[in-house]
C-alpha positions as CSV (number, residue, x, y, z in Angstrom):
1,M,124.7,106.9,112.9
2,K,122.7,103.6,113.1
3,D,122.1,100.7,110.8
4,L,118.3,99.9,110.7
5,T,117.3,96.4,109.4
6,V,114.0,96.5,107.6
7,I,112.2,93.6,106.1
8,L,110.3,94.4,102.8
9,K,108.1,92.4,100.6
10,N,110.0,91.2,97.5
11,Q,108.0,93.2,95.0
12,P,108.5,96.2,92.7
13,G,108.2,99.5,94.5
14,S,108.9,98.3,98.1
15,L,112.2,100.0,98.3
16,A,110.9,103.1,96.7
17,D,108.1,103.3,99.3
18,L,110.7,103.1,102.1
19,G,112.8,105.9,100.5
20,E,109.7,108.1,100.0
21,C,108.6,107.6,103.5
22,L,111.9,108.8,104.9
23,G,112.3,111.5,102.3
24,K,109.0,113.1,103.2
25,I,110.3,113.9,106.6
26,G,113.8,114.9,105.4
27,I,115.8,111.8,106.5
28,N,118.5,110.9,104.1
29,M,119.7,107.3,103.7
30,E,123.5,107.6,104.1
31,G,124.0,104.0,103.0
32,L,121.9,101.0,101.8
33,C,122.3,97.3,101.2
34,G,119.7,94.7,100.3
35,F,119.5,91.0,100.2
36,P,116.6,89.4,98.3
37,L,115.0,86.2,99.6
38,K,112.0,84.4,98.0
39,E,109.2,86.5,99.6
40,E,111.1,89.2,101.3
41,V,114.1,91.5,101.0
42,I,116.4,92.3,104.0
43,V,117.4,95.9,103.8
44,H,120.0,97.7,105.9
45,I,119.9,101.5,105.8
46,L,122.3,103.9,107.5
47,V,120.6,106.9,109.0
48,E,121.5,109.7,111.4
49,A,118.1,110.2,113.0
50,D,117.5,106.6,113.8
51,E,114.8,106.9,116.4
52,I,112.7,109.2,114.2
53,A,113.3,107.0,111.2
54,R,112.3,103.9,113.1
55,R,109.1,105.4,114.5
56,V,108.1,106.8,111.1
57,L,108.7,103.6,109.3
58,E,106.9,101.5,111.9
59,D,104.0,103.9,111.9
60,A,103.8,103.5,108.1
61,G,103.7,99.7,108.5
62,F,107.3,98.8,107.7
63,D,108.8,95.8,109.6
64,V,111.9,97.3,111.4
65,R,113.8,94.6,113.2
66,T,117.0,96.0,114.6
67,A,118.9,99.2,115.1
68,R,122.7,98.9,115.5
69,E,125.4,101.5,116.1
70,V,127.9,101.7,113.3
71,V,131.3,103.3,112.8
72,V,131.9,105.1,109.5
73,L,135.5,105.7,108.5
């Protein structure tokens, strides 16, 4: 499982768009955390299929910054 860091615009519907993009291809977000800034929101999502998720999000125009391995207990 990986933690993807995605930068979203701080506006209504941004997070819904991200979830819809992943949901269309059957990728579930196992965990999520977001930190709003003035213009942006830093979102961390936990996904199993990280390479597919990253490619699909980037192809859809999302700003994916990092992918880190996580340990889930």
